C-alpha positions as CSV (number, residue, x, y, z in Angstrom):
1,X,57.1,90.8,115.9
2,X,59.1,94.3,116.1
3,X,63.0,94.5,114.6
4,X,65.5,95.3,116.6
5,X,67.9,96.3,113.7
6,X,71.1,98.1,114.2
7,X,72.8,100.2,111.6
8,X,76.6,99.6,112.8
9,X,79.0,98.1,110.7
10,X,78.7,94.1,109.9
11,X,82.8,93.6,110.5
12,X,84.8,95.0,112.6
13,X,86.4,99.3,112.6
14,X,89.0,100.2,114.5
15,X,89.5,104.1,114.2
16,X,93.5,105.4,113.7
17,X,94.4,109.2,112.8
18,X,97.6,108.8,110.3
19,X,98.6,110.4,107.4
20,X,98.2,108.7,104.0
21,X,100.1,108.1,101.7
22,X,98.5,108.1,97.9
23,X,100.3,104.9,97.0
24,X,99.1,102.9,99.7
25,X,96.6,100.1,99.1
26,X,93.0,99.8,100.7
27,X,89.4,101.3,101.0
28,X,90.2,105.0,99.3
29,X,87.3,107.7,99.9
30,X,88.5,110.7,97.7
31,X,86.3,113.3,97.7
32,X,85.8,116.2,95.2
33,X,83.9,118.8,96.7
34,X,81.5,117.5,99.0
35,X,81.2,114.7,96.1
36,X,82.6,110.9,96.0
37,X,84.3,109.9,93.4
38,X,83.6,106.2,92.4
39,X,83.7,104.3,88.8
40,X,81.1,105.0,86.0
41,X,78.4,102.3,87.8
42,X,77.8,103.1,91.6
43,X,76.4,99.5,91.9
44,X,79.8,97.6,91.3
45,X,80.8,98.0,94.8
46,X,84.5,95.8,94.4
47,X,85.3,98.4,91.8
48,X,85.3,101.4,94.4
49,X,88.2,99.9,96.3
50,X,90.0,98.3,93.4
51,X,92.2,101.8,92.9
52,X,94.9,104.6,94.8
53,X,95.1,108.1,93.9
54,X,98.6,107.2,92.2
55,X,97.1,104.9,90.1
56,X,94.3,107.6,89.5
57,X,97.2,110.0,88.5
58,X,95.5,112.4,90.5
59,X,97.2,114.9,92.9
60,X,95.5,114.9,96.3
61,X,95.2,118.5,98.6
62,X,94.6,116.3,101.7
63,X,94.9,112.4,103.0
64,X,94.6,110.8,105.9
65,X,94.1,107.3,107.4
66,X,91.3,107.4,109.2
67,X,91.0,103.6,110.3
68,X,90.8,100.0,109.4
69,X,87.7,98.3,108.5
70,X,88.0,94.2,108.8
71,X,91.6,95.0,109.0
72,X,91.9,96.9,105.5
73,X,93.1,100.5,105.9
74,X,90.5,103.4,105.0
75,X,92.1,106.4,103.5
76,X,90.0,109.7,103.3
77,X,91.5,112.6,100.5
78,X,90.4,115.1,98.6
79,X,91.2,117.0,95.0
80,X,90.6,119.9,93.9
81,X,87.1,120.3,92.0
82,X,88.5,121.6,89.3
83,X,90.5,118.4,88.4
84,X,88.6,115.7,85.8
85,X,89.8,111.8,87.2
86,X,89.5,109.6,84.2
87,X,86.7,106.8,84.2
88,X,85.4,108.0,87.3
89,X,82.4,110.1,88.0
90,X,81.8,112.7,91.1
91,X,78.6,111.9,93.1
92,X,76.7,113.4,95.6
93,X,76.2,110.8,98.5
94,X,72.6,111.4,98.9
95,X,72.2,109.6,95.3
96,X,74.1,106.4,96.7
97,X,71.9,105.8,99.6
98,X,70.3,102.1,99.3
99,X,72.6,101.5,95.9
100,X,75.7,100.4,97.6
101,X,76.6,98.3,100.4
102,X,75.4,99.7,104.2
103,X,78.7,99.4,105.1
104,X,80.3,100.9,102.4
105,X,77.9,104.1,102.7
106,X,78.5,103.9,106.4
107,X,82.1,104.4,106.3
108,X,82.1,107.0,102.8
109,X,79.4,109.1,104.9
110,X,82.2,108.7,108.0
111,X,85.1,110.3,105.6
112,X,82.9,112.8,104.8
113,X,82.4,113.8,108.5
114,X,85.9,113.8,109.2
115,X,86.4,116.1,105.8
116,X,83.7,118.7,106.9
117,X,85.7,118.8,109.9
118,X,88.7,119.6,108.7
119,X,87.4,122.2,106.5
120,X,85.0,123.5,108.7
121,X,88.2,124.0,111.5
122,X,91.2,126.1,110.2
123,X,91.7,128.3,112.8
124,X,90.9,128.4,116.7
125,X,88.2,129.7,117.4
126,X,89.1,131.1,120.9
127,X,92.5,133.0,119.3
128,X,92.1,132.3,115.8
129,X,95.8,130.4,115.5
130,X,95.9,128.1,112.9
131,X,95.1,124.3,114.3
132,X,96.9,121.1,113.6
133,X,96.2,117.7,113.7
134,X,96.4,115.8,117.0
135,X,98.4,112.9,116.2
136,X,97.0,110.5,118.8
137,X,93.4,111.1,118.1
138,X,90.6,112.2,115.7
139,X,91.0,116.2,116.6
140,X,92.9,118.9,115.9
141,X,94.0,121.2,118.4
142,X,95.7,125.2,118.6
143,X,99.1,125.1,119.6
144,X,99.0,128.5,121.2
145,X,95.9,127.5,123.7
146,X,95.9,124.4,123.9
147,X,92.4,124.2,122.5
148,X,90.7,121.2,121.0
149,X,88.5,120.7,118.1
150,X,86.7,117.5,117.9
151,X,84.4,116.6,115.0
152,X,81.0,117.9,115.4
153,X,78.3,115.4,115.7
154,X,74.2,117.0,115.8
155,X,72.1,114.5,117.7
156,X,68.9,114.1,116.5
157,X,65.4,112.3,117.4
158,X,63.1,110.3,114.7
159,X,59.6,109.0,116.1
160,X,56.7,106.9,115.6
161,X,53.5,108.2,116.5
162,X,51.0,105.1,117.1
163,X,47.3,105.9,117.8
164,X,45.9,102.3,117.5
165,X,45.8,101.2,114.5
166,X,47.2,104.8,112.8
167,X,50.7,106.2,112.9
168,X,51.3,109.7,112.2
169,X,53.4,110.5,109.2
170,X,54.8,113.8,107.9
171,X,55.7,115.5,104.6
172,X,58.7,117.9,104.7
173,X,59.1,119.9,101.4
174,X,62.7,118.5,100.2
175,X,60.6,115.2,100.3
176,X,60.2,113.0,97.3
177,X,56.9,113.4,95.1
178,X,54.5,111.6,97.3
179,X,56.8,110.0,100.2
180,X,55.7,110.3,104.0
181,X,58.2,109.6,107.1
182,X,58.2,109.8,110.3
183,X,58.8,112.9,112.1
184,X,62.3,114.0,112.9
185,X,64.0,117.3,114.6
186,X,67.4,117.9,116.3
187,X,68.4,117.8,120.3
188,X,68.5,121.3,121.7
189,X,70.8,122.5,125.0
190,X,69.8,121.0,128.4
191,X,67.4,118.6,126.6
192,X,67.2,114.7,127.1
193,X,66.3,112.9,123.8
194,X,62.5,112.0,125.0
195,X,61.9,115.5,125.6
196,X,62.9,116.0,122.1
197,X,60.8,113.9,121.0
198,X,57.6,115.3,122.8
199,X,58.6,118.8,122.0
200,X,59.2,118.1,118.1
201,X,55.9,116.2,118.1
202,X,53.7,119.0,119.3
203,X,55.8,121.8,117.6
204,X,55.0,120.2,114.1
205,X,52.3,118.2,114.8
206,X,50.1,119.6,117.8
207,X,49.7,116.1,119.2
208,X,50.6,115.3,122.6
209,X,52.7,111.8,123.7
210,X,53.7,109.5,126.1
211,X,55.4,106.1,126.3
212,X,57.8,107.2,124.4
213,X,60.4,104.0,124.5
214,X,63.9,103.8,122.1
215,X,64.6,101.5,119.6
216,X,68.0,102.4,117.8
217,X,70.1,104.8,116.5
218,X,72.1,105.2,112.7
219,X,74.7,107.5,111.8
220,X,73.4,110.2,109.2
221,X,76.1,112.1,107.4
222,X,73.8,115.2,106.0
223,X,76.3,116.6,107.5
224,X,76.6,115.1,110.8
225,X,73.9,114.1,112.4
226,X,73.1,111.1,114.3
227,X,69.5,109.6,114.7
228,X,67.9,108.2,117.3
229,X,64.9,106.3,117.3
230,X,61.9,106.4,119.0
231,X,58.2,105.1,119.2
232,X,55.2,107.1,121.4
233,X,51.7,106.4,122.3
234,X,49.4,109.6,120.9
235,X,47.7,110.9,123.9
236,X,45.7,114.0,123.3
237,X,45.8,116.7,120.1
238,X,44.5,117.2,116.9
239,X,47.1,117.8,113.8
240,X,48.0,121.2,113.1
241,X,51.3,121.2,111.2
242,X,53.7,124.1,111.5
243,X,54.1,125.0,107.7
244,X,57.6,125.9,108.4
245,X,58.6,122.6,109.0
246,X,56.1,120.1,107.3
247,X,53.9,120.8,104.1
248,X,51.5,118.1,105.4
249,X,51.0,115.6,108.0
250,X,48.0,112.6,108.2
251,X,47.1,110.1,110.3
252,X,47.4,106.6,108.3
253,X,45.7,103.3,108.6
254,X,48.3,100.6,108.7
255,X,46.6,98.9,105.2
256,X,46.6,102.2,103.5
257,X,49.8,103.6,103.6
258,X,51.6,106.3,101.3
259,X,54.9,106.1,99.7
260,X,57.8,105.1,102.1
261,X,61.2,106.3,102.7
262,X,64.1,103.3,101.7
263,X,64.5,100.3,104.1
264,X,67.8,100.9,105.0
265,X,66.7,104.0,107.1
266,X,65.4,104.3,111.2
267,X,62.5,105.6,110.0
268,X,61.3,103.0,107.2
269,X,62.0,100.7,110.4
270,X,60.3,102.5,113.2
271,X,57.0,102.1,110.4
272,X,57.5,98.7,109.9
273,X,57.5,97.7,113.2
274,X,54.0,99.5,113.3
275,X,52.6,97.7,110.8
276,X,54.1,93.9,111.9
277,X,52.7,95.0,115.1
278,X,49.2,96.5,114.1
279,X,48.8,93.2,112.0
280,X,49.5,91.0,114.7
281,X,46.9,93.1,116.8
282,X,44.2,93.6,115.0
283,X,44.3,90.9,112.1
284,X,43.3,88.4,114.6
285,X,40.5,90.3,115.6
286,X,38.8,90.7,112.4
């Protein structure tokens, strides 16, 4: 049976925009550069939220309330990377992927994307006037020409390509050793999501597809993407990879798969759905 997992937060989240106080209790996501401050053991999620900047004795460069998770305030803050914090470690957010609670990871990713927007939109792109934070929504506004800059979100599609008992998986240069995954790519201006699916598969692997079907979506804060998952059926073509995009691409049988992505990714959900469907369809025939 196909899974229809949703990657939305398990508890309610209500966005807010307000300046943060270093003494306010709540969930604090404090960044040193792009690295998140955590207790020495990243697996102890509860400890991550049991401090405030004041209890840590640190000086903030920037802080804000960005919402309420299950009625608990969520704060974003940044410190000078040269500032050390006793009993805390600064870690890349990717290292927490699959280690901490899914909702905690999602909130940390949201905080990092807001921080990127604040850092990268200092001046108006229209008239070069310094931007100001809007008080009623998550955006920056130019006081001179009223230009509004919202946080950037880059849509990307990720898709399983199925040919009977086989699934098309590719390997990128940045992947961990021996791991293969589903193909993916960013949406270009003027494209529908389905057009992007077909284009990316053809560009990266020389394969044409049909029966493109939406599955689910997932925020992906590296740095500011949303992944939109699809399935597609093989129509024609022989694999010929684009070496600028992939190191390798192959058809894998559902009983003979390589090392796969983490189970909390859309890629793994798509692969697991393929395996379940293939078992139901083909195992009964043997």
